[in-house]
N, C-alpha and C positions, 0 to 999 in steps of 0.2 A: 499164663505165658512164661515159659522157663527162661533162665538166664541164657542158656545155649541158643534158644530160639531168637531172643532179642539180639544176641551177639551176631548170629548169622544174618539176621535182618539188617542190622546196622552195617555190617560189612558189605552185604549185597546192595545196600542203598548208597554206598560210598563211591560207586563207580570205580571198582578195584583196579581195573586196568590203567586208566589215566592217573589214578592216585599213586600207584607204584611207579609208573614211568616218570612222572614229574619228580617224585622223591629221589629216584635213582639218578636222574639227570642232575638234580641239585647237588647230590653227594659227589657225582663224578666230576662236575665242574669244580667243586671245592677241592677234590683230590688233585685235579690237574693244575690248580693255581698254587698248590703247595701248602694248603691250610693244615694246621696241626690236627691230630687225630680226634682230640676231644671236641674241637670246634666243628669238625666234619660231622661227628655223631650228633651234636646238639643241633646243628643246622638241619640235618636229615630228619631228626625227630620233630622239629618245629614245622618243617615243610610237610611232613607226613600228616601231622595233626591238622594243619591248615587245609590240606587237600581233603581229608576226611570231612571237615566242616563244610567245604564247598560241595562235595558230592552228596552228602546227606541232606543239606539244606535244599539242594536242587530237587531232590525227590520229595521233600516236605512241601516245597512251594508247588510242585507239579502233581500232588497226590490226586486231586480231582480230575485233572486233565488225563492222567495216566489211567484212572479208572474208566473214564469215558471212552478211551480207545482200546480198552482191554489189555493193558500192558501187564501180562502175567509174570514178566521177568522182574517187576518192581515189587519188592517186599511190602512197602507201604500200600501200594495200590491193591495188592491181593490180600491185604489184611494180616500179614505175618508180623507187622510192626505198626504201632499206632503213630499217628501224626505227632502227637504230643511227645512220645519217646524220641521220634526223629528230631524234633526241634530241641529237646533237652540235650541230646547228644551233639547236635551241630553247634549249638552255642557253647557247650562245654569244651568241645575240641577247638573252637575258635579262640576262646580265652586261654587255653593251655598253649596253643600255638604261639600266641603273642607273649605269654609268660616265658616260654623257652627261647624266644627270639631276643628278649631283653638283655640277657647276659652277653650276647654277642655284639652289643653296641646299639646306640640310638639310631644309627644309620640303617642297620639291618632291620631293627624293629619298625622304623618308619616305612622302609621299602616293603616289608612283608605285610604291614597293615594296609598299604595302598593296594598291593596285589590282591589281598583278601577282600578289601572293600570293592574293588572292581569286579571280582568274581561273584560276590554276593549280589552286587547291583545287577549283573547279568541275569542271575537266577531270579531276582525279584521282579524283573519286568523288561529290562533292556533287550532281552532275547527276542521280544516280540516287536521290536522297533527297527527302523532303518539304521539305527546306531548300534546294532548288535555286535558289530566288529570292534567297536571302540574299546570295550573292556579287555579284549584279548590283545590288542595293540599295546595298551598301557601295561597290563600285567606281565606279558611276556617280553615286552621291551625292557622292563625292570629286571626280569628274572636273572640274566647273566650277572647282574650286580650283586646278587645274593652272596656269591662266593667271594667277591672282592670287598663287600661291606662287612662280611663276617670276619675278616682278617683284623689283627691288632692295629695295623695302619690302614684303617678303612678308607676306601675310595670307590667311586662309581666306576663301572666298566667303561671301556672305550666306546666311542660313538658307533663304530662298526658293529660292536656286540649288541648295542641297543637296537640297531636296525635289523640285525639278523634275528634277534629274539622276537621283535615285532613281526617279522616275516614268518617266523615259525608259528607264532600265535595266530596270525591270519590264516595260515594253511590249516592249522588244527580246527579253527572255527568253521571255515568254509567247507571242510571235508567231513568233520564229525557229524554235522546235521544231515548230510545227504541221505542216509538210510531212513530218516524219520520225517522227511519232507511231507509225505502224504498225511501221516498222523498229526503232525504239527498244524497243517492247513485246516484239518477238521476241528481243531480246538483253538483257532484264532492266533497261532504263532506265525507272524510274518516278519521275521528278521531279514537281514540283508540277503543271505543265501536263498531264502524263500522267494524274495522279490526277483533275484537274478535268474533263478532256475538251476537245475542240477549241473548241466554241462558248463555254463558260464562260471559257476562257482568253482567247479573242479579246475577249469582253465586258469582262473585267477589264483587259486591255491598253488597250482604248479608253477605259475609265473612268480609268485611270492617266494617259493622255495628256491627257485633259480636265482632270484635277486639276492636272497639271503646267503646262499652258497658263494656267490660272487663276493659279497661283502666280507664274509669270513676269510676267504682265501686271500684276497688282496689286503684287507684291513689288518689282519694279524701280522702281515709282513710290512706294515706301514706303507702300503701301496707301491712297494719296490718289487716288481715282478721277479727280478733276479734273486731276491731274498726268500722267495717262497720255497719251503722244503718239499721234498718229493711226496711225503705222506699227505700234505695239504693238496697237492695236485691230484693225487689218487682219489681223495674224498671229493674234490671238486668235479672230477670226471664222473664219478658214480652218481653224485647228486644231480649233476646236469643231465646225464643220460636218462635217469629215471624221470626227472621232472619234464624233460623235453618229450619223452615218450607219452607221458600222461597228458601233456599239453596238446600234442598231436592228436591223440585219441579224442580229447574233448572238442577240439576244433573240427574234427571229422564227424562230429555229432554222435560219438559213441559214448555210452554211459554204462552203468551197471557196476557189479562188484569188482571187476578187474580194474576199472578206472579208479574206484574208491581205494582199493588196496595199493595201487601204484602211487597215488598221491600221499597216502599215509606212509608208505615206504620211503618216499622222497623226504618227507618231514622227519622221519626217524634218522635218516642219513644226515640231514642237516643238523639235528641235535647231536649226533655223534661227531660231526665235523666241529661243532662248537667246543666239545670236550677236548678234542685233539688240539685245538687252538687255545686251550685254557690258560696256558702260560703267558699269553699276550693279552688276556682280558683287561688287565688294568691299564693297558695302553703304554 
């Protein structure tokens, strides 16, 4: 097995899309809060390596399940990468992520460690329980604080940012598993979305995004509606429109790829809204 094959296998196992999106979001929040360039780069590198560890460990944990359902899109399941190589890379990335977090302060190191612990706990088995949503609420509730804790005058993000982050995490979890519900059911994965079903999960995800968008819009302006800038209103209208459309489709018993994409679009808009409000993250 060549180095190039292993590298491709590791990247394919890392869930590249979510890894890149979470890294870019962390960097964008850091920029919007006015963090210095070197701190932004260090934070982005730490988050990137952490997300690599989460993605690769997920595929290592799920290797047997993925083989059972014929997941040919998974490098470990199709034999392009050994489980041992996956575990080695996942643990190595985890250690490096924490090492890069340390220079940014104990607060950021602790927050990132909790984020990664929650993510690994989900991969290790919480995904198959009724508590599958909990790691996402905890991890993404903490996530906006990465930018504020990485600053020299470290502080946690404001309460509204915690709520919005948790809402984003809920939407991500409830939506991300929808395409795999049938495969998961065949291999014994019965997390909260599996128990709720596709349409209720999509409806709950859309409602979470709507609540998160409301929290960002009003919370960043200290709940003074007259202080909300035009750009915040624009994002609130966009987030609300997409979320309400998705919610309406779910309540009318419509499902499928269109509904899935609408909820994901609403979640991405909420993430962008958080970035726009980044200057107020520290409260």
